[in-house]
FIVO-61295 format. One record per residue: x, y, z of N, C-alpha, C, O in turn; residue number from 0; residue in three letters. Coordinates in steps of 0.05 Angstrom, whole numbers. Example, Ala and Ser with C-alpha at 12.3 -4.5 7.8 and 13.67 -1.06 7.14 Angstrom:
<sites>
SITE, 264, -114, 156, 246, -90, 156, 264, -66, 156, 285, -66, 169, 0, ALA
SITE, 257, -45, 142, 273, -21, 143, 258, 1, 157, 268, 23, 161, 1, SER
</sites>
This chain:
<sites>
SITE, 2910, 2149, 1834, 2892, 2153, 1857, 2865, 2165, 1848, 2844, 2158, 1859, 0, MET
SITE, 2866, 2182, 1828, 2841, 2194, 1817, 2824, 2173, 1804, 2799, 2175, 1806, 1, ASP
SITE, 2836, 2153, 1792, 2821, 2132, 1779, 2805, 2116, 1800, 2782, 2109, 1795, 2, VAL
SITE, 2817, 2110, 1823, 2804, 2096, 1844, 2780, 2112, 1855, 2759, 2101, 1861, 3, GLU
SITE, 2784, 2138, 1859, 2763, 2155, 1869, 2739, 2156, 1850, 2716, 2155, 1858, 4, ASP
SITE, 2746, 2157, 1823, 2724, 2156, 1803, 2709, 2130, 1804, 2684, 2130, 1802, 5, ASP
SITE, 2723, 2108, 1808, 2709, 2082, 1809, 2692, 2080, 1834, 2670, 2069, 1833, 6, GLU
SITE, 2702, 2090, 1856, 2686, 2090, 1881, 2661, 2108, 1878, 2639, 2100, 1886, 7, GLU
SITE, 2664, 2131, 1865, 2641, 2149, 1861, 2621, 2136, 1843, 2597, 2139, 1847, 8, ASP
SITE, 2630, 2121, 1823, 2612, 2108, 1804, 2597, 2085, 1818, 2574, 2079, 1811, 9, ALA
SITE, 2609, 2072, 1838, 2597, 2050, 1852, 2575, 2059, 1871, 2555, 2045, 1876, 10, ASP
SITE, 2578, 2083, 1882, 2559, 2092, 1902, 2530, 2095, 1891, 2512, 2084, 1903, 11, VAL
SITE, 2527, 2108, 1868, 2500, 2110, 1857, 2487, 2083, 1851, 2463, 2079, 1855, 12, PRO
SITE, 2503, 2064, 1841, 2493, 2037, 1835, 2484, 2024, 1860, 2463, 2010, 1861, 13, VAL
SITE, 2500, 2027, 1882, 2492, 2014, 1907, 2467, 2027, 1918, 2449, 2013, 1928, 14, ALA
SITE, 2465, 2053, 1916, 2441, 2067, 1925, 2417, 2059, 1908, 2395, 2054, 1918, 15, VAL
SITE, 2421, 2057, 1882, 2400, 2048, 1864, 2391, 2020, 1870, 2367, 2014, 1870, 16, LEU
SITE, 2410, 2002, 1875, 2403, 1975, 1882, 2387, 1974, 1908, 2368, 1958, 1910, 17, ASP
SITE, 2394, 1990, 1928, 2379, 1991, 1953, 2351, 2001, 1948, 2332, 1991, 1959, 18, ALA
SITE, 2348, 2022, 1931, 2321, 2032, 1925, 2305, 2012, 1910, 2281, 2009, 1915, 19, LYS
SITE, 2317, 1998, 1892, 2303, 1977, 1877, 2293, 1955, 1896, 2270, 1947, 1894, 20, ILE
SITE, 2310, 1947, 1914, 2302, 1926, 1934, 2280, 1937, 1951, 2261, 1923, 1958, 21, ALA
SITE, 2282, 1963, 1959, 2261, 1975, 1976, 2234, 1976, 1961, 2214, 1970, 1973, 22, GLN
SITE, 2234, 1984, 1936, 2209, 1985, 1921, 2198, 1957, 1917, 2173, 1953, 1919, 23, TYR
SITE, 2215, 1937, 1911, 2205, 1910, 1907, 2192, 1899, 1933, 2171, 1887, 1932, 24, GLU
SITE, 2205, 1905, 1956, 2194, 1897, 1981, 2167, 1911, 1987, 2148, 1899, 1997, 25, ALA
SITE, 2166, 1937, 1980, 2141, 1952, 1985, 2118, 1941, 1968, 2096, 1938, 1977, 26, PHE
SITE, 2124, 1934, 1943, 2104, 1922, 1926, 2094, 1896, 1937, 2070, 1891, 1939, 27, ILE
SITE, 2113, 1878, 1945, 2105, 1852, 1955, 2092, 1853, 1982, 2071, 1840, 1986, 28, GLU
SITE, 2103, 1868, 2001, 2094, 1867, 2028, 2071, 1886, 2034, 2056, 1880, 2053, 29, GLU
SITE, 2068, 1907, 2019, 2047, 1927, 2026, 2026, 1927, 2004, 2002, 1921, 2010, 30, VAL
SITE, 2034, 1933, 1980, 2013, 1937, 1959, 1998, 1911, 1952, 1974, 1912, 1949, 31, LEU
SITE, 2013, 1889, 1949, 1999, 1864, 1941, 1982, 1854, 1965, 1961, 1842, 1960, 32, LYS
SITE, 1991, 1859, 1989, 1974, 1852, 2012, 1949, 1869, 2013, 1927, 1858, 2018, 33, ARG
SITE, 1951, 1895, 2007, 1928, 1912, 2006, 1909, 1903, 1984, 1884, 1903, 1987, 34, GLU
SITE, 1920, 1895, 1961, 1903, 1885, 1939, 1888, 1860, 1947, 1864, 1858, 1941, 35, LEU
SITE, 1902, 1841, 1959, 1888, 1816, 1968, 1866, 1823, 1988, 1844, 1812, 1986, 36, ARG
SITE, 1872, 1841, 2007, 1852, 1848, 2027, 1828, 1862, 2014, 1805, 1856, 2021, 37, LYS
SITE, 1833, 1880, 1995, 1812, 1894, 1981, 1795, 1874, 1965, 1770, 1877, 1965, 38, SER
SITE, 1807, 1856, 1951, 1792, 1836, 1936, 1776, 1818, 1954, 1753, 1811, 1947, 39, LEU
SITE, 1787, 1810, 1977, 1773, 1792, 1995, 1748, 1807, 2007, 1727, 1795, 2009, 40, ASP
SITE, 1751, 1833, 2013, 1729, 1848, 2023, 1707, 1851, 2002, 1683, 1849, 2008, 41, GLU
SITE, 1716, 1855, 1977, 1696, 1857, 1955, 1681, 1831, 1952, 1657, 1831, 1949, 42, PHE
SITE, 1695, 1808, 1953, 1682, 1782, 1950, 1662, 1777, 1973, 1640, 1767, 1968, 43, ARG
SITE, 1670, 1784, 1998, 1652, 1781, 2020, 1627, 1798, 2016, 1605, 1789, 2021, 44, ARG
SITE, 1630, 1822, 2008, 1608, 1840, 2002, 1590, 1829, 1980, 1565, 1831, 1982, 45, GLY
SITE, 1602, 1818, 1960, 1587, 1806, 1938, 1571, 1782, 1947, 1548, 1777, 1938, 46, ALA
SITE, 1582, 1766, 1966, 1568, 1743, 1977, 1544, 1752, 1993, 1522, 1741, 1991, 47, GLU
SITE, 1547, 1773, 2009, 1525, 1784, 2025, 1503, 1794, 2006, 1480, 1791, 2011, 48, VAL
SITE, 1511, 1807, 1985, 1492, 1818, 1965, 1476, 1795, 1953, 1452, 1797, 1950, 49, LEU
SITE, 1489, 1773, 1946, 1475, 1750, 1934, 1456, 1738, 1954, 1434, 1731, 1947, 50, GLU
SITE, 1464, 1736, 1980, 1446, 1726, 2000, 1421, 1744, 2003, 1399, 1734, 2006, 51, GLN
SITE, 1426, 1770, 2002, 1404, 1789, 2005, 1385, 1786, 1981, 1360, 1786, 1985, 52, CYS
SITE, 1395, 1783, 1957, 1378, 1780, 1934, 1363, 1753, 1934, 1340, 1752, 1926, 53, ARG
SITE, 1376, 1732, 1944, 1363, 1706, 1946, 1339, 1708, 1966, 1318, 1697, 1961, 54, GLU
SITE, 1344, 1721, 1988, 1322, 1724, 2008, 1299, 1741, 1996, 1276, 1735, 2002, 55, LEU
SITE, 1306, 1762, 1981, 1285, 1777, 1968, 1269, 1760, 1949, 1244, 1762, 1948, 56, GLN
SITE, 1282, 1743, 1934, 1268, 1725, 1915, 1249, 1706, 1931, 1227, 1701, 1923, 57, ARG
SITE, 1259, 1696, 1953, 1243, 1678, 1970, 1219, 1692, 1982, 1197, 1681, 1982, 58, ASN
SITE, 1223, 1716, 1991, 1200, 1732, 2002, 1180, 1738, 1980, 1156, 1737, 1985, 59, ILE
SITE, 1190, 1745, 1956, 1172, 1750, 1934, 1155, 1725, 1927, 1132, 1727, 1921, 60, ASP
SITE, 1168, 1702, 1929, 1154, 1677, 1924, 1132, 1672, 1945, 1110, 1665, 1938, 61, LEU
SITE, 1139, 1677, 1970, 1119, 1674, 1992, 1095, 1693, 1988, 1072, 1685, 1992, 62, LEU
SITE, 1101, 1718, 1980, 1080, 1738, 1977, 1063, 1731, 1952, 1039, 1731, 1953, 63, ILE
SITE, 1076, 1725, 1930, 1063, 1720, 1904, 1045, 1695, 1906, 1022, 1696, 1897, 64, ARG
SITE, 1055, 1674, 1918, 1040, 1649, 1919, 1021, 1647, 1943, 1008, 1627, 1947, 65, ASP
SITE, 1021, 1668, 1960, 1004, 1670, 1984, 1008, 1645, 2002, 989, 1632, 2010, 66, ASP
SITE, 1034, 1639, 2007, 1040, 1616, 2024, 1036, 1624, 2053, 1047, 1644, 2062, 67, VAL
SITE, 1019, 1609, 2068, 1013, 1615, 2096, 1029, 1598, 2115, 1034, 1607, 2138, 68, THR
SITE, 1037, 1574, 2107, 1055, 1558, 2124, 1075, 1545, 2106, 1072, 1543, 2082, 69, GLU
SITE, 1097, 1535, 2119, 1119, 1526, 2103, 1134, 1504, 2118, 1138, 1505, 2142, 70, LEU
SITE, 1142, 1483, 2103, 1159, 1462, 2113, 1185, 1463, 2098, 1185, 1463, 2073, 71, GLU
SITE, 1207, 1464, 2112, 1233, 1469, 2099, 1255, 1454, 2114, 1250, 1441, 2135, 72, THR
SITE, 1279, 1456, 2104, 1303, 1445, 2117, 1320, 1469, 2125, 1324, 1488, 2110, 73, MET
SITE, 1331, 1468, 2150, 1347, 1490, 2160, 1375, 1480, 2167, 1378, 1459, 2180, 74, VAL
SITE, 1395, 1494, 2158, 1423, 1488, 2163, 1429, 1497, 2192, 1428, 1521, 2198, 75, ASP
SITE, 1436, 1478, 2209, 1442, 1485, 2237, 1473, 1485, 2241, 1482, 1487, 2264, 76, VAL
SITE, 1488, 1483, 2220, 1517, 1485, 2221, 1530, 1459, 2212, 1519, 1438, 2215, 77, GLY
SITE, 1554, 1462, 2202, 1570, 1439, 2194, 1555, 1421, 2174, 1557, 1397, 2174, 78, CYS
SITE, 1540, 1434, 2156, 1525, 1420, 2136, 1505, 1400, 2147, 1499, 1380, 2135, 79, GLN
SITE, 1495, 1405, 2171, 1475, 1389, 2184, 1448, 1403, 2181, 1446, 1426, 2189, 80, MET
SITE, 1428, 1390, 2170, 1402, 1402, 2165, 1381, 1388, 2182, 1383, 1364, 2187, 81, PHE
SITE, 1362, 1403, 2190, 1339, 1392, 2205, 1313, 1403, 2192, 1313, 1424, 2180, 82, VAL
SITE, 1292, 1387, 2194, 1266, 1395, 2184, 1255, 1417, 2202, 1258, 1417, 2226, 83, LYS
SITE, 1242, 1436, 2189, 1229, 1458, 2204, 1202, 1463, 2192, 1198, 1462, 2168, 84, ALA
SITE, 1183, 1468, 2210, 1155, 1475, 2202, 1150, 1503, 2211, 1153, 1510, 2234, 85, PHE
SITE, 1142, 1520, 2192, 1135, 1548, 2198, 1105, 1551, 2195, 1095, 1551, 2173, 86, VAL
SITE, 1091, 1553, 2218, 1061, 1554, 2216, 1051, 1581, 2206, 1029, 1582, 2195, 87, PRO
SITE, 1066, 1603, 2209, 1057, 1629, 2200, 1079, 1643, 2185, 1099, 1651, 2197, 88, ASP
SITE, 1076, 1646, 2159, 1097, 1658, 2142, 1092, 1688, 2137, 1105, 1700, 2121, 89, THR
SITE, 1073, 1700, 2152, 1067, 1728, 2147, 1088, 1746, 2159, 1089, 1770, 2152, 90, SER
SITE, 1105, 1736, 2177, 1126, 1752, 2189, 1153, 1736, 2187, 1153, 1712, 2185, 91, ARG
SITE, 1175, 1752, 2188, 1201, 1739, 2184, 1221, 1754, 2203, 1218, 1777, 2208, 92, ILE
SITE, 1241, 1739, 2212, 1262, 1751, 2228, 1286, 1757, 2209, 1294, 1740, 2194, 93, PHE
SITE, 1295, 1782, 2210, 1318, 1790, 2193, 1341, 1798, 2211, 1338, 1812, 2231, 94, LEU
SITE, 1365, 1790, 2204, 1389, 1799, 2217, 1395, 1827, 2207, 1401, 1831, 2183, 95, ASP
SITE, 1394, 1847, 2224, 1399, 1875, 2216, 1427, 1884, 2223, 1433, 1908, 2218, 96, VAL
SITE, 1443, 1867, 2233, 1471, 1874, 2239, 1476, 1875, 2269, 1458, 1878, 2285, 97, GLY
SITE, 1501, 1873, 2276, 1510, 1874, 2304, 1497, 1853, 2321, 1494, 1857, 2345, 98, LEU
SITE, 1488, 1831, 2309, 1475, 1810, 2324, 1446, 1814, 2330, 1434, 1798, 2345, 99, GLY
SITE, 1434, 1836, 2320, 1406, 1841, 2325, 1389, 1830, 2303, 1396, 1831, 2279, 100, PHE
SITE, 1366, 1819, 2311, 1347, 1809, 2292, 1320, 1822, 2297, 1312, 1826, 2320, 101, GLN
SITE, 1307, 1830, 2276, 1281, 1843, 2278, 1259, 1825, 2265, 1264, 1813, 2244, 102, LEU
SITE, 1237, 1824, 2278, 1214, 1810, 2267, 1197, 1831, 2252, 1191, 1852, 2263, 103, GLU
SITE, 1191, 1825, 2227, 1176, 1844, 2211, 1158, 1830, 2191, 1164, 1807, 2184, 104, MET
SITE, 1137, 1843, 2181, 1121, 1831, 2161, 1136, 1828, 2135, 1156, 1841, 2131, 105, PRO
SITE, 1127, 1810, 2117, 1142, 1804, 2093, 1146, 1829, 2076, 1167, 1834, 2064, 106, LEU
SITE, 1125, 1846, 2073, 1127, 1870, 2057, 1148, 1889, 2069, 1164, 1901, 2054, 107, ALA
SITE, 1149, 1892, 2095, 1169, 1908, 2108, 1197, 1897, 2105, 1216, 1912, 2101, 108, GLY
SITE, 1199, 1870, 2106, 1225, 1857, 2102, 1235, 1861, 2074, 1258, 1866, 2069, 109, ALA
SITE, 1216, 1860, 2055, 1223, 1865, 2027, 1234, 1893, 2023, 1255, 1897, 2010, 110, ARG
SITE, 1221, 1913, 2035, 1230, 1941, 2033, 1257, 1944, 2046, 1275, 1958, 2036, 111, GLU
SITE, 1260, 1932, 2070, 1286, 1933, 2084, 1308, 1921, 2068, 1330, 1933, 2066, 112, PHE
SITE, 1303, 1899, 2055, 1323, 1885, 2038, 1331, 1902, 2013, 1354, 1902, 2005, 113, LEU
SITE, 1311, 1916, 2002, 1317, 1933, 1979, 1336, 1955, 1988, 1355, 1962, 1974, 114, GLU
SITE, 1331, 1967, 2012, 1349, 1988, 2022, 1376, 1977, 2028, 1397, 1989, 2023, 115, ASN
SITE, 1377, 1953, 2040, 1402, 1940, 2046, 1418, 1934, 2021, 1442, 1937, 2021, 116, LYS
SITE, 1404, 1926, 2000, 1417, 1920, 1975, 1430, 1945, 1964, 1453, 1944, 1955, 117, GLU
SITE, 1417, 1968, 1965, 1428, 1993, 1956, 1453, 2000, 1972, 1473, 2010, 1961, 118, GLN
SITE, 1451, 1996, 1998, 1474, 2002, 2016, 1498, 1984, 2009, 1520, 1993, 2008, 119, HIS
SITE, 1492, 1959, 2005, 1514, 1940, 1998, 1526, 1947, 1971, 1550, 1946, 1968, 120, ILE
SITE, 1509, 1954, 1952, 1519, 1962, 1925, 1537, 1987, 1927, 1558, 1988, 1913, 121, LEU
SITE, 1530, 2006, 1943, 1547, 2030, 1946, 1573, 2023, 1960, 1594, 2033, 1952, 122, SER
SITE, 1572, 2005, 1979, 1597, 1995, 1992, 1615, 1980, 1972, 1639, 1983, 1972, 123, GLY
SITE, 1603, 1964, 1955, 1618, 1949, 1935, 1631, 1969, 1915, 1653, 1964, 1906, 124, LEU
SITE, 1617, 1990, 1908, 1628, 2010, 1890, 1652, 2023, 1902, 1672, 2028, 1889, 125, GLU
SITE, 1650, 2030, 1928, 1674, 2041, 1942, 1697, 2022, 1942, 1720, 2030, 1938, 126, LEU
SITE, 1691, 1996, 1948, 1712, 1976, 1948, 1725, 1973, 1920, 1749, 1969, 1918, 127, ARG
SITE, 1708, 1975, 1900, 1718, 1972, 1872, 1737, 1995, 1866, 1758, 1991, 1854, 128, LYS
SITE, 1730, 2020, 1874, 1747, 2043, 1870, 1773, 2040, 1886, 1795, 2046, 1876, 129, ARG
SITE, 1771, 2029, 1911, 1795, 2025, 1927, 1813, 2004, 1914, 1838, 2007, 1914, 130, GLY
SITE, 1802, 1983, 1903, 1818, 1962, 1890, 1831, 1974, 1865, 1854, 1968, 1860, 131, THR
SITE, 1817, 1990, 1850, 1828, 2003, 1826, 1852, 2021, 1834, 1872, 2022, 1820, 132, ALA
SITE, 1849, 2035, 1857, 1871, 2053, 1866, 1895, 2036, 1873, 1918, 2044, 1867, 133, GLN
SITE, 1891, 2014, 1887, 1914, 1997, 1895, 1928, 1986, 1870, 1952, 1985, 1868, 134, VAL
SITE, 1911, 1978, 1850, 1923, 1968, 1825, 1939, 1990, 1811, 1960, 1984, 1800, 135, LYS
SITE, 1929, 2014, 1811, 1943, 2037, 1799, 1969, 2042, 1814, 1990, 2048, 1802, 136, ALA
SITE, 1969, 2040, 1841, 1993, 2043, 1857, 2014, 2022, 1850, 2038, 2028, 1848, 137, ASP
SITE, 2005, 1997, 1846, 2023, 1976, 1839, 2035, 1981, 1811, 2059, 1978, 1807, 138, ILE
SITE, 2018, 1990, 1793, 2027, 1996, 1766, 2048, 2018, 1766, 2069, 2017, 1753, 139, HIS
SITE, 2043, 2039, 1782, 2062, 2062, 1784, 2088, 2053, 1796, 2110, 2060, 1787, 140, GLU
SITE, 2087, 2036, 1817, 2111, 2027, 1830, 2127, 2009, 1811, 2152, 2011, 1810, 141, ALA
SITE, 2113, 1993, 1795, 2128, 1976, 1775, 2140, 1993, 1754, 2162, 1987, 1744, 142, LEU
SITE, 2127, 2015, 1746, 2138, 2033, 1726, 2163, 2047, 1738, 2183, 2049, 1723, 143, HIS
SITE, 2162, 2055, 1763, 2186, 2067, 1775, 2209, 2047, 1777, 2232, 2054, 1772, 144, LEU
SITE, 2202, 2022, 1783, 2223, 2001, 1783, 2236, 1998, 1756, 2260, 1995, 1753, 145, LEU
SITE, 2219, 1998, 1735, 2229, 1996, 1708, 2247, 2019, 1701, 2269, 2015, 1690, 146, ASP
SITE, 2240, 2043, 1709, 2257, 2066, 1704, 2283, 2064, 1719, 2304, 2070, 1708, 147, MET
SITE, 2283, 2055, 1744, 2307, 2051, 1759, 2325, 2031, 1746, 2350, 2034, 1745, 148, MET
SITE, 2313, 2009, 1736, 2329, 1989, 1722, 2342, 2000, 1697, 2365, 1994, 1690, 149, MET
SITE, 2327, 2017, 1682, 2338, 2030, 1659, 2361, 2049, 1666, 2382, 2049, 1652, 150, GLN
SITE, 2358, 2064, 1688, 2380, 2082, 1697, 2404, 2065, 1705, 2427, 2072, 1699, 151, VAL
SITE, 2399, 2043, 1719, 2421, 2026, 1727, 2437, 2015, 1703, 2461, 2012, 1705, 152, LYS
SITE, 2423, 2010, 1681, 2437, 2000, 1658, 2447, 2022, 1640, 2457, 2017, 1617, 153, SER
SITE, 2446, 2047, 1650, 2458, 2069, 1635, 2438, 2085, 1618, 2446, 2103, 1604, 154, GLY
SITE, 2413, 2078, 1619, 2393, 2092, 1603, 2384, 2118, 1616, 2390, 2124, 1639, 155, GLY
SITE, 2369, 2134, 1600, 2357, 2159, 1610, 2328, 2158, 1603, 2319, 2172, 1584, 156, THR
SITE, 2312, 2144, 1618, 2283, 2140, 1610, 2267, 2166, 1611, 2247, 2168, 1597, 157, PRO
SITE, 2276, 2186, 1626, 2261, 2211, 1627, 2265, 2227, 1601, 2248, 2244, 1595, 158, TRP
SITE, 2287, 2221, 1586, 2292, 2235, 1561, 2282, 2220, 1537, 2277, 2231, 1516, 159, LEU
SITE, 2278, 2194, 1540, 2271, 2177, 1517, 2244, 2184, 1506, 2239, 2182, 1482, 160, ASP
SITE, 2225, 2193, 1523, 2199, 2200, 1513, 2197, 2228, 1502, 2176, 2236, 1491, 161, SER
SITE, 2218, 2244, 1505, 2218, 2272, 1496, 2226, 2273, 1466, 2238, 2254, 1455, 162, CYS
SITE, 2218, 2295, 1454, 2225, 2300, 1426, 2255, 2303, 1424, 2267, 2318, 1440, 163, ASP
SITE, 2268, 2289, 1406, 2297, 2288, 1404, 2308, 2316, 1397, 2329, 2324, 1407, 164, LYS
SITE, 2293, 2332, 1381, 2302, 2359, 1374, 2302, 2377, 1399, 2320, 2393, 1403, 165, ALA
SITE, 2282, 2373, 1416, 2281, 2389, 1441, 2304, 2382, 1459, 2316, 2400, 1471, 166, LEU
SITE, 2310, 2357, 1462, 2332, 2348, 1479, 2358, 2359, 1468, 2375, 2369, 1483, 167, VAL
SITE, 2361, 2358, 1442, 2386, 2368, 1429, 2388, 2399, 1434, 2410, 2409, 1438, 168, ALA
SITE, 2366, 2413, 1432, 2367, 2442, 1436, 2376, 2449, 1464, 2391, 2468, 1468, 169, SER
SITE, 2367, 2434, 1484, 2376, 2439, 1511, 2406, 2432, 1514, 2421, 2446, 1528, 170, PHE
SITE, 2414, 2410, 1501, 2442, 2402, 1503, 2460, 2424, 1490, 2481, 2430, 1500, 171, SER
SITE, 2450, 2435, 1467, 2465, 2455, 1453, 2467, 2481, 1470, 2488, 2494, 1471, 172, ASP
SITE, 2444, 2488, 1483, 2444, 2512, 1500, 2462, 2508, 1524, 2477, 2527, 1531, 173, GLN
SITE, 2462, 2485, 1536, 2480, 2480, 1558, 2509, 2481, 1550, 2526, 2492, 1564, 174, ASN
SITE, 2515, 2470, 1527, 2543, 2472, 1517, 2550, 2500, 1511, 2573, 2508, 1517, 175, GLN
SITE, 2532, 2517, 1500, 2538, 2545, 1495, 2543, 2559, 1521, 2562, 2576, 1523, 176, THR
SITE, 2526, 2554, 1542, 2531, 2566, 1568, 2557, 2558, 1580, 2571, 2575, 1591, 177, LEU
SITE, 2565, 2533, 1577, 2590, 2524, 1588, 2613, 2538, 1573, 2632, 2546, 1586, 178, ILE
SITE, 2611, 2540, 1547, 2632, 2553, 1531, 2634, 2582, 1539, 2657, 2592, 1541, 179, ASP
SITE, 2611, 2596, 1543, 2612, 2625, 1549, 2623, 2630, 1577, 2638, 2649, 1581, 180, ASN
SITE, 2616, 2613, 1596, 2625, 2618, 1624, 2650, 2602, 1631, 2663, 2607, 1652, 181, PHE
SITE, 2657, 2583, 1615, 2680, 2565, 1621, 2705, 2576, 1613, 2726, 2563, 1617, 182, GLY
</sites>
């Protein structure tokens, strides 16, 4: 009867360990990887907005440098459909400033606004980069914990493997001495 109790006791930790392993695997897949995808998508969207901002700055610089007073161009009206457009006065431009608002401003003012916007976008991208790095670190840590649980499941002692063998032996010897003294 004692043998059966010992076998049941040995099965419980393995079952608990299996449940924890499954829980960590699900957490990595369902939470951390989803956060990583979301963070990377946000970073890509921010990078696209930054590129559009820089392209507009280059175009404004071109208009100012070449002293262009009127302009004929093609405008995308959606679904890859373009129409010809004639701009009789290029001294002012409409800029989308967010929340659906557009401001009309002179080219020099628009250039200054875009420089400030670029700095704001860059600081946001830096925050997103740090957030992405944190999520990657969380995934790495969770995978490390999974690895340790798998080692424990197979009978290993990963927390002792990285320790100095002499130190581990000294604790084992002290524990045995204490057991002998009090036992």
